[in-house]
C-alpha positions as CSV (number, residue, x, y, z in Angstrom):
1,X,69.2,56.4,64.0
2,X,67.9,52.8,63.7
3,X,64.2,53.2,63.2
4,X,63.6,49.5,63.7
5,X,64.8,49.7,67.3
6,X,62.0,49.4,69.9
7,X,61.2,52.8,71.4
8,X,58.0,51.9,73.0
9,X,55.9,53.4,74.4
10,X,56.8,55.9,71.6
11,X,55.2,54.8,68.4
12,X,57.2,54.4,65.1
13,X,55.3,57.5,63.7
14,X,56.5,59.6,66.6
15,X,60.0,58.3,66.3
16,X,60.1,59.1,62.6
17,X,58.7,62.6,63.1
18,X,61.2,63.3,65.8
19,X,64.0,62.5,63.5
20,X,62.6,64.6,60.6
21,X,64.5,67.6,59.5
22,X,61.4,69.7,59.2
23,X,60.4,71.6,62.4
24,X,56.7,71.2,61.7
25,X,56.9,67.4,61.8
26,X,58.9,67.4,65.0
27,X,56.3,69.7,66.5
28,X,53.5,67.2,65.6
29,X,55.5,64.5,67.3
30,X,56.0,66.6,70.4
31,X,52.2,67.1,70.6
32,X,51.8,63.3,70.4
33,X,54.4,62.8,73.2
34,X,52.5,65.4,75.3
35,X,49.3,63.5,74.8
36,X,51.0,60.2,75.7
37,X,52.6,61.5,78.9
38,X,49.3,63.0,80.0
39,X,47.7,59.6,79.9
40,X,50.6,58.2,82.0
41,X,50.1,61.0,84.5
42,X,46.4,60.2,84.7
43,X,47.3,56.6,85.3
44,X,49.9,57.6,87.9
45,X,52.4,55.5,85.9
46,X,55.7,57.2,86.9
47,X,57.8,54.3,85.5
48,X,56.5,54.8,82.0
49,X,57.0,58.5,82.3
50,X,60.6,58.1,83.3
51,X,61.1,55.6,80.5
52,X,59.8,58.1,77.9
53,X,62.1,60.8,79.3
54,X,65.0,58.4,79.3
55,X,64.4,57.5,75.6
56,X,64.1,61.1,74.6
57,X,67.3,62.0,76.5
58,X,69.6,59.1,75.5
59,X,68.3,58.2,72.1
60,X,67.4,61.6,70.8
61,X,68.8,64.6,72.7
62,X,72.2,63.0,73.2
63,X,72.2,61.4,69.7
64,X,75.0,62.0,67.2
65,X,72.4,63.1,64.5
66,X,71.5,66.8,64.7
67,X,67.9,66.4,63.7
68,X,67.4,63.7,66.3
69,X,68.9,66.0,69.0
70,X,66.4,68.7,67.9
71,X,63.6,66.2,68.2
72,X,64.7,65.0,71.6
73,X,64.8,68.6,72.9
74,X,61.2,69.4,71.8
75,X,60.1,66.1,73.1
76,X,61.5,66.8,76.6
77,X,59.8,70.1,76.6
78,X,56.6,68.4,75.7
79,X,57.0,66.0,78.6
80,X,57.5,68.9,81.0
81,X,54.3,70.6,79.7
82,X,52.3,67.4,80.1
83,X,53.6,66.8,83.6
84,X,52.6,70.3,84.8
85,X,53.1,70.7,88.5
86,X,54.4,67.1,88.7
87,X,57.4,68.0,86.5
88,X,59.4,68.8,89.7
89,X,59.7,65.1,90.3
90,X,61.5,64.6,87.0
91,X,63.5,67.8,86.7
92,X,67.0,66.3,86.9
93,X,66.2,63.9,84.0
94,X,64.6,66.7,82.0
95,X,67.2,69.4,82.6
96,X,70.5,67.5,82.3
97,X,70.3,66.5,78.6
98,X,69.1,69.9,77.7
99,X,72.0,71.6,79.4
100,X,74.4,69.2,77.6
101,X,73.1,70.6,74.3
102,X,74.1,74.1,75.4
103,X,77.6,73.1,74.4
104,X,76.7,71.9,70.9
105,X,78.6,73.4,68.0
106,X,75.4,74.1,66.0
107,X,74.0,77.5,67.0
108,X,70.4,76.4,65.9
109,X,70.6,73.4,68.2
110,X,71.8,75.6,71.1
111,X,68.8,77.9,70.4
112,X,66.4,74.9,70.5
113,X,68.0,73.8,73.8
114,X,67.4,77.2,75.2
115,X,63.8,77.2,74.0
116,X,63.3,73.7,75.5
117,X,64.7,74.7,78.9
118,X,62.6,77.8,78.9
119,X,59.4,75.7,78.6
120,X,60.7,73.3,81.3
121,X,61.5,76.1,83.8
122,X,58.2,77.9,83.0
123,X,56.2,74.9,84.0
124,X,58.2,73.9,87.0
125,X,58.7,77.4,88.4
126,X,59.9,77.3,92.0
127,X,60.6,73.6,91.7
128,X,63.7,74.4,89.6
129,X,65.5,76.2,92.5
130,X,67.3,73.1,93.8
131,X,68.8,72.9,90.4
132,X,69.6,76.6,90.2
133,X,73.4,76.3,90.1
134,X,73.5,74.1,87.0
135,X,70.9,76.4,85.3
136,X,73.0,79.4,86.2
137,X,76.2,77.8,85.0
138,X,74.5,77.0,81.7
139,X,73.1,80.4,81.3
140,X,76.4,82.1,82.1
141,X,77.9,80.3,79.0
142,X,74.9,81.2,76.8
143,X,75.2,84.9,77.8
144,X,78.5,85.0,76.0
145,X,77.3,83.0,73.0
146,X,78.3,84.6,69.6
147,X,75.0,83.9,67.9
148,X,72.4,86.7,68.5
149,X,69.4,84.3,68.4
150,X,70.9,82.1,71.0
151,X,71.8,85.2,73.1
152,X,68.3,86.5,72.7
153,X,66.8,83.2,73.8
154,X,69.1,83.0,76.8
155,X,68.0,86.5,77.9
156,X,64.3,85.3,77.9
157,X,65.2,82.3,80.0
158,X,67.3,84.5,82.2
159,X,64.4,86.9,82.9
160,X,62.1,84.0,83.7
161,X,64.6,82.5,86.2
162,X,65.1,85.9,87.8
163,X,61.3,86.2,88.3
164,X,61.2,82.8,89.9
165,X,64.1,83.6,92.3
166,X,62.5,87.0,93.2
167,X,59.1,85.6,94.1
168,X,60.5,82.6,96.0
169,X,61.7,82.4,99.6
170,X,63.5,79.1,99.2
171,X,66.6,80.3,97.3
172,X,69.8,78.6,98.5
173,X,72.3,81.4,98.7
174,X,74.9,79.4,100.5
175,X,75.1,76.9,97.8
176,X,75.1,79.5,95.0
177,X,77.9,81.8,96.4
178,X,80.8,79.5,95.5
179,X,79.6,79.4,91.9
180,X,79.1,83.1,91.8
181,X,82.6,83.7,93.2
182,X,84.0,81.5,90.5
183,X,82.1,83.0,87.6
184,X,82.6,86.6,88.6
185,X,86.2,86.5,87.4
186,X,85.2,86.0,83.8
187,X,86.8,88.4,81.3
188,X,84.0,88.1,78.8
189,X,81.9,91.3,78.7
190,X,78.6,89.5,78.2
191,X,79.3,87.1,81.0
192,X,80.3,90.0,83.2
193,X,77.0,91.8,82.4
194,X,75.1,88.6,83.2
195,X,76.9,88.2,86.5
196,X,76.3,91.9,87.5
197,X,72.6,91.7,86.6
198,X,72.1,88.6,88.8
199,X,74.0,90.3,91.8
200,X,71.7,93.3,91.4
201,X,68.6,91.1,91.4
202,X,69.7,89.1,94.4
203,X,70.6,92.3,96.3
204,X,67.1,93.7,95.8
205,X,65.3,90.6,97.2
206,X,64.4,91.3,100.9
207,X,64.7,87.6,101.9
208,X,68.2,87.2,100.5
209,X,71.0,88.7,102.6
210,X,73.8,88.9,100.0
211,X,75.7,91.4,102.3
212,X,76.8,88.5,104.4
213,X,78.7,87.1,101.4
214,X,80.0,90.4,100.1
215,X,83.6,89.5,101.0
216,X,83.3,86.5,98.6
217,X,82.5,88.7,95.6
218,X,83.8,92.2,96.3
219,X,87.2,91.6,94.7
220,X,85.4,90.4,91.5
221,X,83.1,93.4,91.5
222,X,86.1,95.7,91.5
223,X,87.6,93.7,88.6
224,X,84.4,94.2,86.6
225,X,84.4,97.9,87.5
226,X,87.5,98.2,85.3
227,X,85.8,96.8,82.2
228,X,86.2,98.6,78.9
229,X,82.4,98.7,78.4
230,X,80.8,101.9,79.8
231,X,77.5,100.1,80.3
232,X,79.0,97.4,82.4
233,X,80.9,99.9,84.5
234,X,77.7,101.8,85.1
235,X,75.9,98.7,86.1
236,X,78.7,97.7,88.5
237,X,78.8,101.2,90.0
238,X,75.1,100.9,90.7
239,X,75.5,97.5,92.4
240,X,78.5,98.7,94.5
241,X,76.5,101.9,95.4
242,X,73.6,99.8,96.7
243,X,75.9,97.6,98.7
244,X,77.5,100.7,100.3
245,X,74.1,102.1,101.2
246,X,73.2,98.8,102.9
247,X,76.5,98.8,104.7
248,X,75.8,102.3,106.1
249,X,72.4,101.1,107.3
250,X,73.6,98.0,108.9
251,X,77.2,98.4,110.0
252,X,77.0,96.0,112.9
253,X,76.4,93.1,110.5
254,X,79.2,93.9,108.1
255,X,82.4,91.9,107.9
256,X,84.7,94.9,107.7
257,X,87.9,93.0,108.5
258,X,87.4,90.4,105.8
259,X,87.1,93.1,103.1
260,X,89.8,95.5,104.3
261,X,92.6,93.8,102.3
262,X,90.4,93.7,99.1
263,X,90.0,97.5,99.3
264,X,93.8,97.9,100.0
265,X,94.6,96.1,96.8
266,X,92.2,98.1,94.6
267,X,93.1,101.5,96.1
268,X,96.6,101.0,94.7
269,X,96.8,101.9,91.1
270,X,100.0,102.9,89.2
271,X,100.2,106.1,87.3
272,X,100.6,104.1,84.1
273,X,97.3,102.4,84.5
274,X,94.5,102.9,82.1
275,X,91.8,105.5,82.9
276,X,89.3,102.8,83.9
277,X,91.5,101.9,86.8
278,X,91.0,105.5,88.1
279,X,87.3,104.6,88.7
280,X,88.4,101.5,90.6
281,X,90.7,103.5,92.8
282,X,88.2,106.3,93.5
283,X,85.4,103.8,94.3
284,X,87.6,101.6,96.6
285,X,89.0,104.7,98.3
286,X,85.4,105.9,98.9
287,X,84.6,102.5,100.4
288,X,87.8,102.7,102.5
289,X,86.8,106.1,103.8
290,X,83.3,104.7,104.9
291,X,84.9,101.6,106.4
292,X,87.2,103.5,108.6
293,X,84.5,105.8,109.8
294,X,82.0,102.9,110.4
295,X,84.3,100.2,111.6
296,X,86.6,102.3,113.7
297,X,89.5,100.4,115.3
298,X,88.5,97.2,113.6
299,X,90.6,98.3,110.6
300,X,93.7,99.2,112.6
301,X,95.4,95.8,112.0
302,X,95.2,96.8,108.3
303,X,96.5,100.3,108.8
304,X,99.9,99.7,107.1
305,X,98.2,98.4,104.0
306,X,95.7,101.3,104.0
307,X,98.5,103.8,104.3
308,X,100.4,102.2,101.4
309,X,97.3,102.8,99.3
310,X,96.3,106.2,100.7
311,X,99.6,108.1,101.0
312,X,100.5,108.3,97.3
313,X,97.0,109.7,96.5
314,X,97.6,112.7,98.6
315,X,100.0,114.1,96.0
316,X,97.5,113.8,93.1
317,X,96.7,116.9,91.1
318,X,93.3,118.3,90.3
319,X,92.7,115.7,87.6
320,X,92.2,113.2,90.4
321,X,90.7,115.6,92.9
322,X,87.9,113.3,94.1
323,X,90.4,110.5,94.8
324,X,92.7,112.8,96.6
325,X,89.9,114.2,98.8
326,X,88.7,110.6,99.6
327,X,92.3,109.6,100.4
328,X,92.8,112.7,102.6
329,X,89.6,111.8,104.6
330,X,90.8,108.2,105.0
331,X,94.2,109.4,106.2
332,X,92.6,111.8,108.7
333,X,90.1,109.3,110.0
334,X,92.7,106.5,110.4
335,X,95.0,108.8,112.3
336,X,92.3,109.6,114.8
337,X,92.0,105.9,115.6
338,X,95.5,105.8,117.1
339,X,95.2,106.5,120.9
340,X,97.6,106.4,123.9
341,X,96.1,103.0,124.6
342,X,98.1,101.7,121.7
343,X,101.3,102.5,123.6
344,X,100.6,99.8,126.1
345,X,102.3,96.5,126.0
346,X,100.3,93.6,124.7
347,X,100.0,92.1,128.2
348,X,98.7,95.3,129.6
349,X,96.2,95.8,126.9
350,X,94.9,92.2,127.3
351,X,94.3,92.8,131.0
352,X,92.2,95.9,130.2
353,X,90.1,94.3,127.5
354,X,87.0,92.2,128.1
355,X,87.2,88.4,127.8
356,X,86.8,87.3,124.2
357,X,83.4,86.0,123.2
358,X,82.6,82.5,122.1
359,X,82.3,83.6,118.5
360,X,85.3,82.8,116.3
361,X,86.4,84.7,113.3
362,X,84.9,83.6,110.0
363,X,86.6,80.4,108.8
364,X,86.3,81.7,105.3
365,X,88.8,84.5,105.8
366,X,91.8,82.2,105.1
367,X,90.1,81.0,101.9
368,X,89.3,84.6,101.0
369,X,93.0,85.7,101.3
370,X,94.0,82.7,99.2
371,X,91.6,83.7,96.4
372,X,92.7,87.3,96.7
373,X,96.3,86.3,96.2
374,X,95.3,84.4,93.1
375,X,93.3,87.3,91.9
376,X,96.2,89.6,92.6
377,X,98.5,87.5,90.4
378,X,96.0,87.2,87.6
379,X,95.4,90.9,87.2
380,X,98.9,92.1,87.4
381,X,99.1,93.4,91.0
382,X,102.4,91.7,91.7
383,X,104.0,94.9,93.0
384,X,101.2,95.9,95.3
385,X,101.6,95.8,99.0
386,X,99.4,93.2,100.7
387,X,99.3,93.0,104.5
388,X,98.2,90.3,106.8
389,X,96.2,91.7,109.8
390,X,97.9,91.7,113.1
391,X,94.6,90.8,114.8
392,X,91.1,90.2,113.5
393,X,89.5,90.1,116.9
394,X,87.3,93.1,117.5
395,X,87.6,92.9,121.3
396,X,91.4,93.1,121.2
397,X,92.5,95.1,118.1
398,X,96.2,95.6,117.9
399,X,97.8,98.5,116.1
400,X,100.3,97.3,113.4
401,X,102.9,99.9,114.5
402,X,105.8,98.1,112.9
403,X,104.1,97.8,109.6
404,X,103.0,101.5,109.7
405,X,106.6,102.7,110.5
406,X,107.9,100.5,107.7
407,X,105.5,102.1,105.2
408,X,106.3,105.6,106.4
409,X,110.0,105.0,106.2
410,X,109.7,103.6,102.7
411,X,107.9,106.7,101.5
412,X,110.5,109.0,103.1
413,X,113.3,107.1,101.3
414,X,111.5,107.2,97.9
415,X,112.7,110.2,96.0
416,X,109.6,110.2,93.8
417,X,107.3,110.7,96.7
418,X,105.2,113.9,96.3
419,X,105.4,116.8,98.6
420,X,101.9,116.4,100.2
421,X,102.7,112.7,100.7
422,X,105.9,113.5,102.5
423,X,104.1,116.0,104.7
424,X,101.5,113.4,105.5
425,X,104.2,110.9,106.4
426,X,105.8,113.4,108.8
427,X,102.5,114.2,110.3
428,X,102.0,110.5,110.9
429,X,105.4,110.2,112.6
430,X,104.7,113.2,114.8
431,X,101.3,111.8,115.7
432,X,102.7,108.4,116.6
433,X,105.4,109.9,118.7
434,X,102.7,111.9,120.6
435,X,100.3,108.9,121.0
436,X,102.6,105.9,121.3
437,X,106.0,107.3,122.3
438,X,107.3,104.2,124.2
439,X,106.8,102.0,121.2
440,X,107.9,104.6,118.7
441,X,111.3,105.1,120.3
442,X,112.2,101.5,119.4
443,X,112.2,102.7,115.8
444,X,113.9,106.0,116.4
445,X,117.4,104.8,115.5
446,X,116.3,103.6,112.1
447,X,114.2,106.7,111.4
448,X,116.7,109.3,112.7
449,X,119.1,109.3,109.6
450,X,116.3,109.8,107.1
451,X,114.7,112.5,109.2
452,X,117.9,114.4,109.2
453,X,118.3,113.9,105.5
454,X,114.8,115.3,105.0
455,X,116.0,118.7,106.3
456,X,117.5,119.1,102.8
457,X,114.0,118.9,101.2
458,X,113.1,121.6,98.7
459,X,109.8,122.4,100.5
460,X,109.7,124.7,103.5
461,X,106.5,123.0,104.7
462,X,108.2,119.6,104.6
463,X,111.2,120.9,106.6
464,X,108.8,122.4,109.2
465,X,107.0,119.1,109.7
466,X,110.3,117.3,109.8
467,X,111.6,119.6,112.5
468,X,108.4,119.1,114.5
469,X,109.1,115.3,114.5
470,X,112.8,115.8,115.4
471,X,111.9,118.2,118.1
472,X,109.4,115.8,119.6
473,X,112.0,113.0,119.5
474,X,114.5,115.3,121.2
475,X,112.1,116.4,124.0
476,X,109.9,113.4,124.6
477,X,110.1,112.0,128.1
478,X,110.0,108.5,126.6
479,X,113.5,109.2,125.2
480,X,115.0,110.0,128.6
481,X,116.4,106.5,128.8
482,X,117.7,104.8,125.7
483,X,115.1,102.2,125.0
484,X,116.9,100.4,122.2
485,X,120.3,100.7,123.8
486,X,121.9,101.4,120.5
487,X,123.0,105.1,121.0
488,X,126.7,105.7,121.2
489,X,127.9,106.8,124.6
490,X,129.4,109.9,123.2
491,X,126.1,111.0,121.6
492,X,123.6,109.8,124.1
493,X,124.8,111.8,127.1
494,X,122.2,114.1,128.7
495,X,124.8,116.4,130.2
496,X,126.2,119.2,128.1
497,X,129.6,120.2,129.4
498,X,129.3,124.0,129.6
499,X,132.5,125.9,129.7
500,X,132.8,128.0,132.8
501,X,134.8,131.0,133.6
502,X,138.2,129.2,133.4
503,X,139.5,126.5,131.0
504,X,142.6,124.4,130.3
505,X,143.4,123.0,133.7
506,X,142.2,126.0,135.6
507,X,139.2,125.8,138.0
508,X,135.8,125.8,136.3
509,X,133.6,128.4,137.8
510,X,130.4,127.2,136.1
511,X,129.4,123.7,134.9
512,X,125.9,122.3,134.8
513,X,123.5,120.2,132.9
514,X,121.3,121.4,130.1
515,X,118.3,120.7,132.2
516,X,119.6,123.1,134.9
517,X,120.1,126.2,132.8
518,X,117.0,127.9,133.9
519,X,113.7,127.2,135.6
520,X,111.9,127.6,132.2
521,X,114.1,125.2,130.3
522,X,112.3,122.0,129.4
523,X,114.2,118.7,129.9
524,X,115.8,117.2,126.9
525,X,116.5,113.5,126.3
526,X,119.5,111.6,124.9
527,X,118.4,112.3,121.3
528,X,118.6,116.0,121.7
529,X,122.4,116.1,121.9
530,X,122.6,113.5,119.1
531,X,120.3,115.7,117.0
532,X,122.4,118.8,117.5
533,X,125.6,116.9,116.7
534,X,124.2,115.4,113.5
535,X,122.5,118.7,112.5
536,X,125.9,120.6,112.7
537,X,127.6,117.7,110.9
538,X,125.0,118.0,108.1
539,X,125.6,121.7,107.9
540,X,129.3,121.1,107.6
541,X,128.9,118.6,104.8
542,X,126.2,120.5,103.0
543,X,127.3,124.2,103.0
544,X,124.5,125.0,100.6
545,X,122.0,123.8,103.2
546,X,123.6,126.0,105.8
547,X,123.6,129.0,103.5
548,X,120.0,128.6,102.1
549,X,118.1,127.0,105.0
550,X,120.4,127.1,108.1
551,X,118.9,130.2,109.7
552,X,115.4,129.0,108.9
553,X,116.0,125.6,110.5
554,X,117.6,127.0,113.6
555,X,114.9,129.7,114.1
556,X,112.2,127.0,113.9
557,X,114.0,124.8,116.3
558,X,114.2,127.7,118.8
559,X,110.4,127.9,118.6
560,X,109.9,124.1,118.9
561,X,112.5,123.6,121.6
562,X,114.0,126.0,124.1
563,X,116.3,128.5,122.3
564,X,118.7,128.4,125.2
565,X,119.1,124.7,124.8
566,X,119.7,125.1,121.1
567,X,122.4,127.7,121.4
568,X,124.0,126.2,124.5
569,X,124.4,122.7,122.9
570,X,125.6,124.1,119.5
571,X,128.2,126.3,121.2
572,X,129.4,123.4,123.2
573,X,129.7,121.2,120.1
574,X,131.4,123.9,118.0
575,X,134.0,124.3,120.7
576,X,135.3,120.9,119.8
577,X,134.9,121.5,116.0
578,X,138.1,120.6,114.1
579,X,137.0,122.4,110.9
580,X,137.8,126.0,112.0
581,X,136.5,127.6,108.9
582,X,133.1,125.9,109.3
583,X,133.1,126.8,113.0
584,X,133.6,130.5,112.1
585,X,130.8,130.4,109.5
586,X,128.5,128.6,111.9
587,X,129.2,131.1,114.7
588,X,128.5,133.9,112.3
589,X,125.2,132.3,111.4
590,X,124.2,131.7,115.0
591,X,125.2,135.2,115.9
592,X,123.1,136.8,113.2
593,X,120.1,134.7,114.3
594,X,120.7,135.7,118.0
595,X,120.8,139.4,117.1
596,X,118.0,139.6,114.6
597,X,115.4,136.9,115.0
598,X,112.2,137.6,116.8
599,X,112.2,134.0,118.0
600,X,115.3,134.8,120.2
601,X,113.7,137.8,122.0
602,X,113.6,136.0,125.3
603,X,117.2,134.7,125.1
604,X,118.5,138.2,124.1
605,X,116.8,139.6,127.2
606,X,118.4,136.9,129.3
607,X,121.8,137.7,128.0
608,X,121.3,141.4,128.2
609,X,121.2,141.3,132.0
610,X,123.7,138.8,133.3
611,X,122.2,138.7,136.8
612,X,122.1,135.0,137.5
613,X,124.8,132.3,137.5
614,X,122.9,130.5,134.8
615,X,122.9,133.4,132.4
616,X,126.6,134.0,133.1
617,X,127.2,130.3,132.3
618,X,125.4,130.7,129.1
619,X,127.4,133.7,128.1
620,X,130.7,132.0,128.9
621,X,129.6,129.0,126.8
622,X,128.6,131.1,123.8
623,X,131.7,133.3,124.2
624,X,134.1,130.4,123.9
625,X,132.6,129.2,120.6
626,X,132.0,132.8,119.4
627,X,135.8,133.3,119.6
628,X,136.0,131.5,116.2
629,X,134.6,134.7,114.8
630,X,136.1,137.9,116.3
631,X,133.4,140.3,115.1
632,X,130.7,138.0,116.4
633,X,132.5,137.9,119.8
634,X,132.4,141.7,119.9
635,X,128.7,141.8,119.0
636,X,128.0,139.3,121.8
637,X,129.8,141.6,124.2
638,X,127.7,144.5,123.0
639,X,124.5,142.4,123.4
640,X,125.5,141.5,127.0
641,X,126.7,145.0,127.8
642,X,130.3,143.8,128.4
643,X,131.6,147.1,126.9
644,X,135.0,147.1,128.5
645,X,135.7,143.5,127.3
646,X,134.5,144.5,123.9
647,X,137.0,147.3,123.9
648,X,139.8,145.0,125.0
649,X,138.9,142.6,122.2
650,X,138.9,145.4,119.6
651,X,142.4,146.3,120.8
652,X,143.5,142.9,119.8
653,X,142.1,143.2,116.3
654,X,145.3,145.0,115.3
655,X,147.1,141.6,115.7
656,X,144.6,139.8,113.4
657,X,144.7,139.5,109.7
658,X,142.2,142.1,108.5
659,X,140.6,140.7,105.3
660,X,137.7,142.0,103.1
661,X,135.4,139.4,104.7
662,X,136.5,140.7,108.1
663,X,135.7,144.3,107.2
664,X,132.3,143.2,105.7
665,X,131.4,141.7,109.1
666,X,132.4,144.9,110.9
667,X,130.2,146.7,108.3
668,X,127.3,144.4,109.2
669,X,127.8,145.0,112.9
670,X,127.6,148.7,112.4
671,X,124.3,148.3,110.5
672,X,123.1,146.1,113.4
673,X,124.0,148.8,116.0
674,X,121.7,151.1,114.1
675,X,118.8,148.5,114.3
676,X,116.1,148.3,117.0
677,X,117.9,145.4,118.6
678,X,120.6,147.8,120.0
679,X,118.3,150.7,121.0
680,X,119.4,150.3,124.6
681,X,123.0,150.5,123.5
682,X,122.5,153.8,121.6
683,X,120.6,155.3,124.6
684,X,123.5,154.4,126.9
685,X,125.7,156.7,124.8
686,X,123.9,159.5,126.6
687,X,125.4,158.3,129.9
688,X,129.0,159.0,128.9
689,X,130.3,159.0,132.5
690,X,129.2,155.3,133.1
691,X,129.8,154.0,129.6
692,X,133.2,155.3,128.5
693,X,134.3,151.8,127.2
694,X,131.2,151.6,125.0
695,X,132.2,154.8,123.3
696,X,135.9,153.7,123.0
697,X,134.8,150.4,121.6
698,X,132.7,152.1,119.0
699,X,135.5,154.4,118.1
700,X,137.7,151.3,117.8
701,X,135.3,149.9,115.2
702,X,135.3,153.2,113.5
703,X,139.1,153.2,113.2
704,X,139.0,149.7,111.7
705,X,136.6,150.7,108.9
706,X,137.8,152.2,105.7
707,X,136.1,155.4,104.4
708,X,132.8,153.8,103.6
709,X,129.1,154.2,104.2
710,X,129.3,152.3,107.4
711,X,132.2,154.6,108.5
712,X,130.0,157.6,107.8
713,X,127.1,156.0,109.6
714,X,129.0,155.2,112.8
715,X,130.9,158.5,112.7
716,X,127.7,160.4,112.5
717,X,126.3,158.4,115.5
718,X,129.4,159.2,117.6
719,X,129.3,162.8,116.7
720,X,125.9,162.9,118.5
721,X,127.3,161.9,121.8
722,X,126.9,164.8,124.2
723,X,129.8,166.7,125.9
724,X,132.9,164.9,124.4
725,X,135.1,166.0,127.3
726,X,133.4,163.4,129.4
727,X,134.7,160.6,127.1
728,X,138.1,160.6,128.9
729,X,138.5,157.6,131.3
730,X,138.6,159.0,134.9
731,X,140.9,157.0,137.2
732,X,140.1,159.2,140.2
733,X,139.2,156.8,143.0
734,X,136.6,159.2,144.2
735,X,134.7,158.8,141.0
736,X,135.2,155.2,139.8
737,X,133.9,153.9,136.5
738,X,130.7,152.1,137.1
739,X,130.9,149.4,134.5
740,X,128.5,147.0,136.0
741,X,130.0,144.0,134.3
742,X,133.3,144.5,136.3
743,X,131.4,143.6,139.4
744,X,130.1,140.3,137.9
745,X,131.5,137.5,140.2
746,X,130.7,134.6,137.8
747,X,132.9,135.6,134.9
748,X,136.7,135.6,134.6
749,X,137.2,138.1,131.8
750,X,141.0,137.8,131.7
751,X,140.6,134.0,131.1
752,X,138.1,134.8,128.3
753,X,140.7,137.1,126.6
754,X,143.3,134.3,126.9
755,X,140.8,131.9,125.3
756,X,140.2,134.3,122.5
757,X,143.9,134.6,121.8
758,X,144.3,130.8,121.7
759,X,141.4,130.3,119.3
760,X,142.7,133.1,117.0
761,X,146.1,131.6,117.1
762,X,144.7,128.4,115.8
763,X,142.8,130.2,113.0
764,X,146.1,132.0,112.1
765,X,148.0,128.7,111.9
766,X,145.4,127.1,109.7
767,X,145.4,130.1,107.3
768,X,149.2,129.9,107.1
769,X,149.0,126.2,106.3
770,X,146.5,126.9,103.6
771,X,148.7,129.6,102.2
772,X,151.7,127.2,102.1
773,X,149.6,124.5,100.4
774,X,148.5,127.0,97.8
775,X,152.1,128.0,97.1
776,X,153.4,124.4,97.1
777,X,150.5,122.2,96.1
778,X,152.6,119.1,95.6
779,X,154.4,119.4,98.9
780,X,153.2,117.6,101.9
781,X,153.2,119.7,105.0
């Protein structure tokens, strides 16, 4: 530095001392400067004061010489001390050169700058608040300084500044928040610790309402929560906990909608993420749970995003039990928010809601979403679902049904989805079909194939929930008319063509709609028949599904829907089935269910006494399909007490190909006759006079059986029939046989026998074709 230059009012001795390398000499010069400035203050000579500060700043603090810079810093601090309460008038001139030295490469000089600023702030106290942002910015850099002495000095200055902010009521929070939002994304641990400590201080000041600006910094707080430092995570947890307590106390002033997407992002953590992210997920899920409970329908526009985050967590194991429980609570609370009002059209809902208030949504929400997107990219959340709210107006909240269905459908299609998640998805679909059936039926055509595929799931509980959804679709009044108009005409018909007493060109005695089967039969919509067709098609393509779960699925459907509808429609469909082997297997399955399942008790009673035209129509419909399986047809006749017809059928068994499988079915029928289901049949053996064809039919079965355990069982039963002489058929007109089924006017039994013959002829032809193909595999038949 040129010592000959004029630095007045600073004397040459002061200038030389300020440039000296020894701290003690610079300190002496600072005392001289302090004395000089005090004189100017006494004289009220502000021009000279500014001149002295300017010289110290430009010629010393900003000098190229390190010792000169050190002298300038101590000189500026001395000026501040001399100015006392008047230092507020010169703070910008005092602070700016000191903050510039914060960036110096010399750690000693950074320390002296920190010391100088400490003295300036200590004197000015509350007067420094208008300059808080620049001070905070400088301190945030020093917090991450590698030199421990500098860091220690910055901590002293930091505590002083916090004390000033705490005791003042003039802190400009609005001006500070943008800087805080920017600095909060720092990856340096010390900078993060500095940021968190300041948020904690501001949050504790009664006059500072930081909660209003929480949407600005919440994303950054969750970023810090994932820090590798345990101490920083603990500090962040404390801050977030305090915010959540305040939210619970003052929910009416909380901007829930502006923070919903932030929570959605941080609730979604991949399994490969480090363990610290588990804490982020648990905390954000806990916040989400509270938000849903406190904000209510305000969060509905974000429901698709919430479900994207919540559903996977429901399949967590005990290692993440807390997160799973929080997610379950979120899911349950969100589901309760959906009401029948959400099924109304937008125009209808708008007429029912009150006029919107003059208040407009926060203009910061758009900027917030932009910053969230930037944050999302910076932290690797590129694969996370992020949803735009359908509506942010509290007075007219709209359910994002399309988004919800999209999320649910995606989880159903994902083979990696856990069992509890799949169950939750199906519960959601069922709930939506109950609460918003009109709108949901617009999505049914796209959901239907996947719901059918889910019947092949490994979990019985998943299948049960899936069947509940399918049953609701099939029986909902909203599906009576095809909303989407995309169903095929052949599958959307509501009328099931029930075979009557006569077929193939002859007059049909009985024909009705499914809805007219009986007074107790609930109405079915267009999807019911479509469901039955596709279910049988799936059984045909997946024989293992039919074998392992077929009976289970059909029994549950009989509970959820009307059993008569299920059997009636399946019989009608099987009547047209081209795969005769499958038709026979399916009839055997349905027959076993009919005869053994407790769920079919009412239907069995209805068939046992064919007293109405409707019950006769049902019998005829079942009979025509049951003809695919001769033994099942006989068992149906036993169930309906059509013993003479059963005897006539057994007489025709001599013309059929008797295979091992056939004999095994007869064996099973004998076992069934001994079961409680046929107790009434066994008791009718006591009335030989009125049930001769029952006895003859049973003897017919006995003659079909080889010498086996079933043979011995049936033989022993028949030996218990009293007075065998009465077994003879009496043709005396004075004592006619009172087979009550002969007097049934609604059934043409001769036509049914003819139908049986036609069906068995088809089966025989198919078996012959298979035999010829097996003998000549290369020959085209």
